[in-house]
N, C-alpha and C positions, 0 to 999 in steps of 0.2 A: 426217672422219666427222661425220655428222649425229647429233644427240642429241634424242630425242623423250621427252616425259613423257606417257605414255598414248597411246591410239590416236586421240584427238582431234587429236593433232599431225600425223597423216598428211597430207601436202600434198594439195590438190585435184588430181585427175588422176593420182594415183599409179598406176603400172602394176604389172606383175608383179614378183615378187622371190623370193628364196630365204630362208627363215626358219629360224633355230635357236632353241630355247626351253630355258630352264633358269634356275636361280638363279645358277649359275656363281660362287659365292662362292670366292674364292681364285684363280680362273682357273688351276687347276693343269694338269699335263701331260695328264691325261685330258680335261679340258675343251678344251684346245688341239686335241686330236685331233678332237673333235666340231665345234668351230668351224672348224677348218681344212678339214674335209670340206664344210661349208656354203659356205665361201668358194670352194672349188674348183668346186663345182657351179654356183655363181652365175657364176663366170668362164666356165665351159664354155657356159653358156646366155646369156652377155652380159647378165646381170641384176644388180641391186644385192643385196647380202646384208644381212639384218636380224637382229640379235640381240635377242630378247625376254627380259627378265628381270623380276623382281618386287620391289617395295618396299611395305611391309617384308617381312621373311622370312615366307613362308607359315605356318610353324609358329606364329609369334606370333599370327596371326589365328585360325587353326583351333584351336590349343591355347594360349591366353594363359599366359604365364609360362614357356614352353618355348623361347624364342628362343635359338638356339645362339650361341656366340661367333662374332663376325664376323671373317673373315680379311682382307677388303678392303672399304673404303668403296665406296659406289656410284660415286663419282667415280674412284677408283682402278680399279675394275672396268672402267669405260668406257675408261680410259687403256690398260689391258692388252689389251682386245679390239681396240682400234684398231690396236695393234701387230701383231695377227694378221690384219689386212686387212679387218675388218668395215666396211661402209659406213654402217650405221645402228645406233645403240644406242637401244633403246626400253625405258624403265623403266616398267613397267605397275603402277599402284597396285593392290595386292592387298587387297581388302576382303572382309568377310563375305559380302556379296551376290555378289561375284565367285566366291568359293569354292563357292557353291551352284549355279553353272551346271553343267548337264549336259554331258558330254563333247562331244556333237554340237553343242550350242549354242555352246560355246566355240570350236570349230573353225570353225563357220559364221560367227559374228560377227567373231572376231578374224582368223582366217587367210584366210577366203574373202572376206567382204564388205569388210573394211577393208584388208588387206594384199595381197590377190590373190596368194596364195602359189602359186608354180609347183612348189616343192619344200619339204619340211619335214624338217629334220635334227635328230635328238635322240639321246640315249644309249639303249641298248637297255633300260634299266630305267625309262624315262620313264613317268610317270603323270600324268594330267590329269583335270579335271572333278570334280564333286561326289564326295566320299569317295574320290578317286583311282581312280574306276571305269574311266577310259580307260587303254589301254596302246598299245604300238606296233602290234600287229595291228589294233586298232580304228582307229588313226590311218591305217593303210594302207587299210582298208576305206572310211573316210570320204574319203580322198584319191581313191580310184577313183571315188567317187560325185561328188565336186566338182571333179575335174580337177587334182589335184596328186600328186606322188610323195612317199612317206614313207620315210625312211631311218633305221633304228635302228643306231647305231654301237656295236660291242662296246666294253665298258669296258676301259680300259688297266690292265694289271697290271705289277707290278715285283717280281720274286722271289716270285711267288705272292700278293702283296698287291694287292688292287684299289685303285687310286688314287681317292680320294674326298675331299670337303671334310671329312667326319667323321674320316677317317684323318689328314689334315693337322692338324685341330684337336687331335687326341689327341697328336700329336708336339709341337705348340706348347705345350700345357698341361703336357706332361712336361718341357719345356725341351730337347727333342731337336731343336735347330734345324738340325742337319745333315740329319736325316731329312726335316724339313719342306722344306728347300731342294731335296733330291733329288726330292720329290714335286711341288713347285711349279715347279721349273725355274729358280728364283731365290730369294734369301733372303726369309723372311717379313718384312713391314714393318708397323710400327705408326705410324699418323698421329695427330697431335694439335696442340694449341696450347700454346705455352710460357707457363707461369704462374709467378708468384712463389712461391718456397718459403721455407724458414726461413734460407736463405743460409749454412747450416752448411758446405757444400762450399767456399765462398769463404774462410771462416775457416781451413779446413784446407789451403788451397793448391790445391784442385781444384774450381773453380766448376762447377756442373752446371746444365743446363737441365732443368726439371721439366715433363714433358709431360702435359697434361690430355687424356685420351682419351674417346671415346664409351663409354657404359656397357656396350655389347655387345662392345667390342673384344677380340679374341683376344690377350691379353697372355701372353708366355711365363712359365713357372714362375719363382718367386723364384730369383735368382742374379745373377751378373755375366757380361756378354756383351761381345763386340766386334762392331762393325759401322759402316758409313758412315751419315752423316746427310744428308738432302736438304732443300732449301728447297722449300716449296709456295706456290702463290699463295693468294689469299683464298678460292678455291673448292675448294682441296685438290688442285689439279693440280700435278704435278712441274714445277718450273722448269728450263729448259735450263741446261747448263753443268756437269753432273756433280755429284758430292757436295760438300757444304759442307766435309766433312772426316771423318776417322775418329773414333770415340768408344768409350770404355769405358762400358758401360751397366749400370746397377744397377736391378734389378727387385725390389721387396719393401718391407719395413717399416722397415729400418734398425734392427735390434735393439740395436745398441751404444748408441743414444740413446733407446731405448724409444719409437720412433715407431710408432704403430699404423696409420696410414693407408698403404695400399699405393701405391707410387709407381713411375713410370718416370722415371729420371734418367739423363742422359748427360753425361759430361765430354768435350768436344771437344778433341782434341789440337791444340795449336798454333793455337788460335782465340782471338781477342781482339775482343769486340764485344758489343753488347746485342741479345739475341734475344727479349726479353719481348714477348709478343703475336704472335710469328711462328708460322706454321704449318710444322711439320717432319714429315718421314717418317724413322723410324729403322729400319734394317734389322738383323736379327739373324743374323750370319754364323757366330759361334763362341761356345759356352758356355765361359767361363773357369773358373768355380768355383761352388759353392753359396753361398748367403747365410750369413754367419757373424756371431756376436756376439763382439766383441773385449774383452779385459780392460782395455784402455787406448786412449786416443786415438792414442798413439804407434804402437801395434801396428796400428791401423786404417790410419793414414797410410802405414805401411811396406807394408802389403798393397795399398793403392791404388796406390802407386808401382809395385809389381810388376805389377798389373793393367794399368796404362798401358804399361809396357814390353812386356808380352805383346801388347797391342793393336797397338802400333807394329810388332812383329815380324810379326804376322799380316797387317796391312793397309797397312803402309808409311806 
């Protein structure tokens, strides 16, 4: 899959293609339906498929301070859409000037002049242009004018709930990682870099890796979880070979020791090595319990032992 940063990266002599547009944060099952339809149309027409997304999140540009928690890094997003068969991942810088483009101006400049779209595939609630004035009917009208077909794909629902990034974020923030997994089609993952902590886990017999995450990362609610850990390369791409191992994961402030900083820590079962400075992806498969304050270190260690045993039962 090719990766483009902005439309200036479109190669000279670029021909026609099929384009799908959206933030696609999380690349959940509803997104997969839209992307899959674009890929299918591209194959039917023997054309490449292009996924256009935006960085940063449009909300942060249009309404500063409203950036939602991010379910996937831009690198992880590219990785996931490549698995769905997309040929080109185009991350378009979303600026204030860009947000002020009229709907027809955006379509003509981006989709017609630069990408030569033969078809454009979006969710049926897709909005575009200044003040979100454009919608799917307008996209179809502009398509008939400039020579592309427009396809609005119905939003996927599950038991009456519309699958959306907002819904997945609410599941993650509530610590309901099972519901998040069902909506995403895979466990929610938090990526970051291992940094040095206070080494208290090592003293207790359960050395943990402390993950430094981006400020916008969608971190699950405080509690203890079980899930696999993956090694990432320096760019944040998942390294081949499967998970590094299973882990008991703690999210929170560690109230037993009056720690105030919220942390993501993971104890890797049966792992012996130095991971400081490494990039890791931690998946949240199962919530084991709430965060607790213990009356003694002994009580805490006993509970940690039970958490590890439960993790081993769940993940082998």
